[in-house]
N, C-alpha and C positions, 0 to 999 in steps of 0.2 A: 503494499499499500503506500509504503513511502517514497518507493520509487515513480509511482504513478503520479502523485500529488507533486513530486519535485518536479517531474516532466511535465505534466501539463500545465500547472499553475505557474510555474516558475520559468518556463520556455519553451515548452513544445511547440506551441504554434508560432513561435518564432522561425521555428525550423523546419517545420514539415512542409512550406514551400518554397524552400530553397531553391527548388528547380523551378520556379514560376516562368523563369525565363524559356523554358523548353525542358526537354528529356537530355540529362546528363548521359555522358558516354558510359555506363557502368557496367562490368561482363560480371556474370555469375562465377566464371571458374569451373571449378569441378564440382561446386553444389548441386548435390541430388534434392530437388525441391519437391515437397510433397503437394502435389496440383490439386488437392482434394477442392470440390467446387464450394467455392465459400457461399453462404445465403445473399440475395440480393441486398445492397446497401439502401434499404428502406429507410428513410429518415424516422425520426421518431415522432412521437404526437405533439411534442413541443415544438419541431421543426414545422411540421404540417400545418399546424394551427396558426403561426404567426403571420402578418401580413406581409405581402411581397410587395408592398408601396417602393418606389425607387428612391436611393440617396439622389442628393443633388448636386453633392461637390465631392470632387474625385480625390484621392490620397495625393498628397504632395510629398515630394523628396528634395526639399528645399531647406536652406539653411537658416531663411528670414523667420525671425519671429512671429507671434501671433498677436494679431489686433482682436481684442474680445470686443463684441459688440452685442447688445441685447437684441433679438429678433421677434417679430410679430407672432402672435399666438399659433400653435401647433395642436394638430389632432391627437389626443392619445389613444393609442389602440391597448385594446386588451390583452394580458399576457395569458397565456394557456396554463392552468392550475395542475402541473402534473406534478405527480408526487416521487420524489428519488428517496432512496435510503437514507441519505445523510446529505446535509448541504455541501459536503465537499463533493458528490458526486453530480450535485446540482451545479455547482461552480465550473465543473468539467464540462457539462453539458452545455452551460453558458460561453465557455470558451470557443466551442465548435459552432455555436451559432451567432456569435458575435463576428468569428473571423467570416463566416459567409457573407453577412448581412455587408460586411465591410469590402469584401471583395466583388461586389456588384459594380463598384465603380474605382475598381483597381485596373481594369483594362490587362495589357501586354506587361504591366512593369512588375518588377521584383516588390514582395509583400513580404510585412514584417508586423505583427502587433502584439502586445500582451494584454490579454484578457483579463488575467489575473490581477493587474494592475487597475482595470476599469471594474471590476468586480467588488474588489475590496473597499474604496470610497462608498460604492452604492450600498452594500451591506451597512456599514457605518449611518448611512443616511435612513434607513429602514428606521431607525431610532428617533428619526425626527417628523417622519411622515405622517400626515393625517389618517385617522382611521379610515376613511374613502378611499385613499389609494395604496394603502399599507399593503392589500392583499394583491394588487397587481404588480407590486414593486417585488414581492417576495415570488411572485409565479415567473416573473422574468428573470431574477436571479436564480432561478432553480429551486428554490426555499419554500414552496408552496407547501402548507399544512403544517409547518414550523414556526413555533414562537420566537418573539423578537429575543427571548433570552436562550433559545437554541442554537438561533442564528449568531449570536455573540459568541456565545461558547466554542462552536465549531469555529469560527474566525479565528479566536484565540489559539485555540488547538492547533489549527494550520500554520500560524505566524510562529508557534512554540517548535512545532516539529521543522518546519523547513528551514528555518536559522538555527536549528541545533541549540535551543536554550539551555536546555539542562546540562548538555557537554561545556557550554560557554561559563556555567556556573562554577564548575568544579575545576575546570582546565581553562585557566585564564591565557595561555598562552596557544588555545586553539583558534584557529582562523577559519571562519566561516566562509564559503565562497558565494554564498547568497545573502545581501544584506537587503531588508524590506524596510521603508519608513513612510509613516504616515502624519499628516499636519492637516489643520484648518488655520486659514487666515482670516481673520475678525476684525471687521472695519472697528474703528476706534471708539466710535459715535454709539454702539449699539452694547448688548449684553449676550454674551454666549449663555446658552440654556444650560443650567448646572447639572440636569442629570444627563443630557447627552455629554456634556465634557467629561464625566467621572467615565459614563462608559467607552467613549473613544479613547480615554487613556489607559483604563483598565484591559477590555476586549480587543483592543487596535493599536496597543501602544502608540496612540496619537499624541502630537504636541499640539499646541495653541499659541498662535500669536498675534498680536493685535497690532495692525496697520492700519494708514489713513489711506483708501483707495483713491482717494482724489490727489495722491500726490504720487508723481513718480518714482518715490521711494518705495511704494507696494509692488511695482514691477520687479525692480530691483531686489527685493526681499524675497520674492517667490523663485526668481529666476538664481538666485544665490544658493537657496534651500537645494531647488534641482540639482544645481551643479556638484552641490558637497556632497549629496547623498546617492552620485551615480558616478564618483570619481573623475569629473569633469567632462562625462561623455555627452549630457545632456545640457545644454545651454541654451538661453534665451527664449525659452519655451513660449513667453507672454511679452507681447511688446507694449501692451497698454490695457487698461480696464477700461469698461464702460462706467460712466460716472452713477447708475444705478447698482453699480456691485457692492454688494453687504460682506461675503463673505465667497471663500472660495476653498473647498478641501481637494487635498493633494495625495498621491501617491507616488514613491518613487521603487523603483525594483533594480538591484544591480547584482549581476552574477559575471562570476569571472573562476574557471575551474580548467584544471589539465585533465585530458582525455586518459581512461584507464588504459587504453592502450594505444600508445603516442605513435603518429604517423614517423617514417623515417625521412628527413629533410633531403637525404641523397636519392630518395626514390621518387622527388617530385616529378612530373613528366608535363609538358606542355604539349596540348592537344586540342581538338576541335570540340566546342560544346555545341548542340543543336538546339539553340532559342527559336523563340516564337517570331523573333525578327532577323532570324537568319544565324548563320554560322558564324561563330566566334571563338577566340583563343582563350584557352583557360589553363590553369594550374592544376592538375591532378594530384589527389594525394592518394598512396599505394597503402591498403591493409590487407593482408594474405595471411592465411594461416587456417587453422583448424578449430574446432568448436566455438564456431561464432554463431550469434541468435540469428535465425534468419527465418521468415514467411516467403510464401509465394503462392499466388492463386492466378486465375485468368486475367486479371484487371490489374497487379501490381505485384512489385518486390519491396522488401522492407526489411530493414535492419537495425539495430541500436547502437550509437555510440556511448558507451557508457562514461560516467566522470569519476575520477578519484577518489572523490567524497560520497558519492552517490547521485541518484538521478541519472540521468541521459539526455540523447537528443538520437530521435528516431528519425531516421531518413525513408520516406517512401516514394517509391519510384513507379510511375503510372506507366503502363504498356503501351497507351496509345499517346505518351507525350502530353497530354493535359493535366497539368499541376494544378490549375485554378479549378478545373470538373471535380478534381479528386479530393481536395480539402473542401471545396464547398459542399460535398457530399458524404464528408466524413462525419461519422456520429460517434456517441461514447460508445454505445454497443459494437460499434464496426472496430473499433479502435482495440476496444477489450479483445475483441475476437483475434486480431492480430497478434497481440501480445500473447494470448493465452495459447493458440494454435501454432508458435513458432517452433524450430526444431535447433538441436545443434548440429551444424555442419560446416565441411572444409570448404573456403571458398576465397574470392577476392572481391574487394571494395574499391574502386576507384571515384573519389569525391573531390569534386573540384574547390579550392578556396574561396570563398566569398565574403562580400562586406556590405551590408543593406542598411540603409537608413529612411525610415518614413515620418511623416508628419502628419495625423489625422486632426483634420481642424473641422469643417462642416460635417464631412462624413462620418464621422463618429457619432456626433450629434443625431443624425437621420439614423444610422443603425440603431442606435438605444431606442427611438422611437418606434422603429420596425420590431424590437425584439418586444415591446411592450412596456417600458420603464416611463413610469407616469408622473415623470418630477419635471417635465417640459412644460406644462400648462401655466400661462402668464394670466390667465380669468382666476383660475383655482387656486393659484399658490399654495400647493400641498405639503410644503415644508412649513409645517404649523410648529413644531417644536424645536428649531435651532436655535433660534435668538428670541429674547423676551419680548422685545417691542412690536415686530409683526410677522407675518407669513412671509416665505419666499420660495422662489422657483428656479430650477438650475436654466440656464441663459445659454450655457455654452459647455461645449465639452471637448477637451483637447488631450492629445496624445501624441508624445515624441518617442520615437523608440530607436535603436540601433542594435546591429548583431554583429559579429565578425568570428569566422573560424580560421584555425592555421593549425600546423600540425602538429604543435603541443597543447591546444584544447580550443576553447571557445569562450566570448566574454559579449555579454548583452547585457542593455540596461532600457529601463523606459520611466517615462514621468506622466502621469495622467493628473488633469487639472479639471475639476467640474466648477464652474462659476454660478453664483446664485447671486440674484437680484432681486430689488423690493418691489418693483411693480407688480401692482395687482389688478390692475384694470386695463383693459384692450386699448390698443390705441386710437384714440378718435377719428371719426370718418373727416374728411375734408369736406366743404360745401363751398358754393357759391350763390350768394343771394343777393339779387340787383332788384332794387326795389324802383324799376323804371316804369311801374303802373299804378294804378290806386291800390293804397294798403290801409291797415288798421294801426292804431295804436293805443296803447292802455299804460297811464301812468299811476304807479303803486308806492304805497308809502310800507315800512316795515313796522310794526306792533312790538310792544314787550313781551308778548306771550310766545313770541318766534312766527305769527304770522303776518298776514299783509293786508292792506287797506287798499281800495282801487280809490283811486283821487279823480283821475280824469280817464275820460275814454274820447276817441275819435278815428277821423277818416281823413285820409290825404287824397282826395281827388284829382289836385291840381297843385302842384308847390308853388 
């Protein structure tokens, strides 16, 4: 279980689509695969039930920071109430569903995301969501049927297990390859709800920082936090905040570990990678030997690259060369089947070194709405328990994520920021009233009881 949590929640989906540019040139060598027919990769009920409304903003691969603006009201789509055995399983299901939604606007570009970096702050916000919207948020997160306490306890257990908290307690010299940080930035003019503050600290190890969102220093504070918690890999995720911003909740994940079975640098080979945009040169790393975990069916080949301290990176190679279709159709049940039905075999893996960076701006918000996350409604402002003074809604969702693989190991980092604003009313409609024809006027005064008294009435037929 520890391996699957570390794999999926800390970085699997950063890696499954490493072949998004096309089918890598990987030779099975002397592997004798079990060609047992795998059941059709039918999506789970949760995947079937959600909306297929298209996202409108493509994933960007730019170093330019994000400008956060408050948008018009959006329609909230109800999330399917699928019951999983645990919130952990639901979080893994969320990972595949979010990846599919983000891929709808990815096109032919490389793709990397960190679903767990999105799931954690949303799970924390369950504790600030009003009763009317809470079931939909739990369903979207894969936690339908669980209470807030059960979700919080599961999140706390995930963080403890993934970061090897117990080992670090008795071995101060232990260096964990995975670091996870949570924080909420709150405008200095408002007061954070004390119940949320306690839960955020106890279950999510979250810190609280007071900022002035009207000042450029707020941008600097958030960007410095992001850079510090990713060893400088994620910079300038925010450029400016909308004037209506009241709070921003953020998550940062940093992972760096060596392969359990390192590639030999002397065996690096330059060869052709057959990408979706044409052939290109790539540098391929070679792993060859016996006792390798391997899976094959009529649709794909798969093998994991395990890390020295646990967890791993699964490489899935579609036989038709369509990595986007493979990741889009992947479900938790399918992935578990691949893991459980793998064999130990002798063979050869040729894997290109790769480095990917994605900046998910508008498309992340659209993807979360498609998954049924109900926090983006500007009219209903569902976050009633976050600050004392007023209700809020999530106005923007941003994620910046990078990954790099090499002969010795892999490094990946992600930062997610959910921006929350104060506007609780729809944008007033514009109008034009041209009094170029006869009109009525009524002049009134205000009385002490809050009413009014009509004093004059009239008509203008000719000014």
